[in-house]
N, C-alpha and C positions, 0 to 999 in steps of 0.2 A: 504493500500500500504506500510505496514511496510517493511523496507529495511535495511539489515545489513550494506551495504556500499553505501552511496550516496555522490555525489560531489556537492559542492556549488562553482559555478564559479564566478570570479570577475565581478563587475559592469564595463561596458565599454561604453564610449561615442563613437559612430561610425556612419558613414552613413548607410542608410537603407539597401543597398545590403549587406554590411558587417554584419549587425545584423542578416539578414536572413541566411547568410552563417554559422555564428556561431551556430545558432539554428540547422541547418542541421548537422553540425559537431557533436553536442551532440548526435543526433539520430544515426549517424554512429558509434560513440564510443560504443554504446550498443552492436553492432554486433562484435566489435573488442576487447572489454575488458570486459569479463564476470565477473570480480572481482567487478565492479561497476554496481549497479542495477538501478541507477537513477542519473540524472543531473538536477540541478535547477540554473537558473540565473534570475536576476532582472536588468532592464536597462531602461535608457531614451535615447532619440534621440539627435544626434549631432546638428541637425537643423530640423525645421518643415518640415514634408513631409507626404505623403499619402501612405498607403499600401493597396493593393487589394488582394482579395482571388484568389486562384489558377484558378478558373473557371470564374472569373469576367472580363468583358471588362473594359478597361481604361475609366473612366468617362470623358464626354465631358468637364466638367468644373473642371479643376484642379488648376486654379489660378496660373499657371506657377510653381507650386510646383513639386519637384521631386516625382516620383511614383515608388514604388518597389512592386514586386509581392511576396506574402507570399507562402510558400509551403502548407499551410493549406487552408481550405475553408473560407466561410464567405464573408462579404461585405467590402466596403471601410471604412478605419479608418484614421482619422486625428491624427497624432502624433506630439508631441512637448510639450504638457501640460499634458501628461499622464505618468504613470509608467507601464512598460510592464513586464510580466513574461513569462518564457518558462520552461516547465517541459518535460524532456524525461525520460520515464520509460520502463524498460525491462519487457515484458510479464505481463502487468497488467491484471486485470479481463477483459475478453473479452466483447466487446460491448461498443459502445461509450456512451450509456446512463449510464451504471454503472461507467465508468471512469469519465464522467462529474460530476456525483453525488458526487463521492469521492473528486475530486479536488475542486468542489464548496464548499464542507464542509470545506476544508482547507482554502479557501479564506474567507468564511463567518465567520469562527472562528476568523481569524485575524482581520477583520474589526469590529467584535463585541467587541474586546478588546479596540478598539479606540472609541467605542460609536457610531458606524455606522452600525446598524443591516441591513443585506441584505437577500433577499429571492430569490428563483428560479423563473426565468421567466416562462411565461405560454402560450405564443403565439406559433402557429403551425410553424414547420420548413418548410421553402420554399427556393427555389433558390433565393438568394438575388442579386438584380440588383443595389440597392441603397447603402446607407451607413449602416454600421454594427449596429449603435446605434438607427436605426429606428425601430427595432423589438427586443423583448427579449423572446427567446425560453428557453427550459429547460437547454440549454448549458450556459445560462447567469444568471447574478444576478442583481436584481433591489432593489432600496431603498424603504422606507415606503410610498413614494409618487408615486411609480411606475416608477421613472426614472431609465433607464438602467445605471448601474455603471461599470459593468465588462462584456466585450464581449470576448468570447473564441472560438477557433476553433482547429480542430485536423487533424493530419496526422498519419495514421497507416502504418507501413512498417514491414513486416515479423513478425507480432505479437507484435512489439514494438510501443510505442505511443509517439508522439510529440504533446504537447498542447501549443498553444500560446494564450496570452490574453493581453488585454489592460484595464487598470484601469484609467478612466478619472478623473482627479483631478480638476484643475482650467482651464476651457475650454477657448479657444481663440474665443470669441464671434463673432468678426468681420469676421474671416475666416469661422467659422461654418455657419454663415448666407450666405456668398457668395457661399460656396460649396454646402450646403444642402438645402438652401432656407427655413430655419426654425430656431427657437430659440434653443440654446443649453440648456441642463439641467443646473441647478445651480451648483456652485462649491461643491465638496464633503466635507461635514462637519459632525459633530456629529449629533445625532438625535435631539438635542435641537437647532441645527443651530448656535451654538455659536463659535465653534472652527474649523478652516479650517484644514483639514488633509494634512500634508506635505508628500512628497515622502520619506523623511528620516524616519519619524515615521512609515510609511506604510512598508518600507523595513524591519525594525526591527521586527515588529509583524509577517510579512509573514515568515521570516526566523525562528523565534521562534516557530511558529505554525507548520512549516515543520519539525523541529527537534523534537518537543514534541508530535505531533499528527500524521502528515502525514507519516513520515518515522520512527519515534520513535527511533532515534539514532543520535549521533553527526555527523555532516557532515565532509567529507574530504575537506579541503580548497585547491583546486587545482589552479595553475596558468594556463593562456591560453598558450598552446604550440605555439612556433613561427610559426609552419606550419599552425595552425588555423588562426593566425593573418595575415599571408602574402599570403594565398591562394587567387587566383584570380577567383575561381569558383563562378559565380554569381548564386544567388538563383532564377533561372527562371524555366520555365517548363522543360527545358533540364536536370535539376538536379533531376527531379521526375521520378521514375521508373513506368513502366506500372502497376505493382502490388500494387502501393501505393494507399491508400484510404483516400483522404482528406474529412473532415467533417466540416460543418459549426457550 
């Protein structure tokens, strides 16, 4: 996915709906500004909340947490102790399998630098009714113990790709138990289990890997336009066109 011009957007703490709006804004820019071939952003959540996939029903047990619908597919994700990434790419290689493979290599290269090797998931893709981290398909990455560490999902629009992902770091055990009725995976550490991987360290290697391997060029450091920050367009089903193709 080498790209002459790609933009790195600022990290922004915001409510869930605003985060989804900003992701859709990046996808829309690919149609409006052909000079930039890709956008990347990394972010965390203003407060603990849940996101659900485009086709997923709102879970019965949400523990009074705010729920936001993603434009992409996949299952329920608990946010608040994770680092999220979103990549919007103009006209990448067609097929979600190829694009997942390429972006998974970018993610795994970055985690390898921190001493946390990951590999591709192997379970069959199905419509997910439960939570995202209950299964690991070829779209996802797992650690050496088989724990799913990165869950990703896609939206295709007019040949352009939006991929959203969650990298679970130090999970909120109590909430995880309440919501999903199971124990969470252990905190994300190095392969020796001695060093907890921080969001700051992870952001650094993800950006470096995007620059040196994924896009192979220096990023344009763009500010968020005021229109993107003040838009009231919620990231709901109404923001998704009939031709859009979300993938889990």
